[in-house]
C-alpha positions as a printed NumPy array, in Angstrom:
array([[103.76 , 144.531, 138.419],
       [103.655, 143.506, 142.05 ],
       [100.735, 142.027, 143.918],
       [100.794, 141.583, 147.67 ],
       [ 97.926, 139.666, 149.327],
       [ 97.349, 139.103, 153.053],
       [ 95.377, 136.067, 154.319],
       [ 94.416, 135.982, 157.966],
       [ 92.423, 132.904, 158.94 ],
       [ 91.511, 132.188, 162.511],
       [ 94.023, 129.922, 164.26 ],
       [ 96.441, 130.   , 161.352],
       [ 99.569, 132.009, 160.696],
       [ 99.012, 135.173, 158.694],
       [100.168, 134.691, 155.121],
       [101.77 , 137.459, 152.978],
       [101.676, 136.24 , 149.371],
       [103.976, 138.12 , 146.981],
       [103.58 , 137.772, 143.208],
       [105.569, 139.471, 140.376],
       [108.599, 141.643, 140.468],
       [109.81 , 142.928, 143.901],
       [111.943, 145.736, 142.679],
       [112.389, 149.453, 142.724],
       [109.355, 151.503, 143.648],
       [107.354, 148.318, 144.08 ],
       [109.189, 147.426, 147.254],
       [107.364, 150.192, 149.096],
       [104.091, 148.374, 148.371],
       [105.388, 145.332, 150.244],
       [106.622, 147.599, 153.076],
       [103.261, 149.258, 153.409],
       [101.37 , 145.891, 153.283],
       [103.337, 144.124, 155.928],
       [103.665, 147.035, 158.276],
       [ 99.957, 147.572, 158.153],
       [ 99.35 , 144.005, 159.232],
       [102.339, 143.653, 161.658],
       [100.38 , 144.782, 164.75 ],
       [ 97.849, 141.971, 164.19 ],
       [100.449, 139.244, 164.143],
       [100.817, 138.818, 167.888],
       [101.696, 135.14 , 168.483],
       [100.086, 133.8  , 165.259],
       [103.32 , 134.035, 163.207],
       [103.879, 134.951, 159.605],
       [104.348, 133.034, 156.466],
       [105.768, 134.841, 153.431],
       [104.798, 133.067, 150.144],
       [107.447, 133.828, 147.542],
       [106.327, 131.242, 145.094],
       [104.911, 133.786, 142.772],
       [107.944, 136.154, 142.787],
       [109.562, 136.348, 139.438],
       [112.397, 138.767, 140.319],
       [113.729, 140.601, 143.458],
       [116.446, 143.324, 143.253],
       [118.808, 144.098, 146.253],
       [116.171, 146.487, 147.721],
       [113.495, 143.838, 147.499],
       [115.758, 141.233, 149.141],
       [116.65 , 143.592, 151.814],
       [112.944, 144.155, 152.49 ],
       [112.386, 140.356, 152.812],
       [115.449, 140.202, 155.165],
       [113.906, 143.063, 157.312],
       [110.543, 141.203, 157.505],
       [112.251, 138.106, 158.712],
       [114.451, 139.825, 161.229],
       [111.337, 141.604, 162.749],
       [108.958, 138.734, 162.659],
       [110.839, 135.438, 162.303],
       [108.759, 134.744, 159.222],
       [108.777, 131.425, 157.499],
       [109.195, 131.583, 153.713],
       [107.547, 129.373, 151.127],
       [109.604, 128.883, 147.976],
       [109.415, 126.311, 145.22 ],
       [112.032, 127.162, 142.571],
       [115.81 , 127.618, 142.788],
       [115.276, 131.468, 142.36 ],
       [112.605, 131.858, 145.115],
       [114.676, 129.581, 147.399],
       [117.616, 131.802, 146.76 ],
       [115.55 , 134.85 , 147.794],
       [114.316, 132.987, 150.908],
       [117.858, 131.882, 151.889],
       [119.098, 135.528, 151.469],
       [116.379, 136.797, 153.75 ],
       [117.076, 134.219, 156.336],
       [120.783, 135.202, 156.316],
       [119.806, 138.763, 156.804],
       [121.671, 140.107, 153.693]])
């Protein structure tokens, strides 16, 4: 299961919180969510919260890298696994 939540508070960066498995067909859910909110980002910036991600396959990691390359998003990670996913996204795998 994958859950994607968008938080958009006045004066704060937009936060895209991802929870669960970012793999297979579920990756399209993330794509839809961030592309729907991308026009509203303007200069606010984007924070992608990976702290609830339990697994990301190659397609999921590519989606994170794509988000970073298009938005310069900051990633929040708290475990070795989520830090690995964030590092891979920053490298643009």
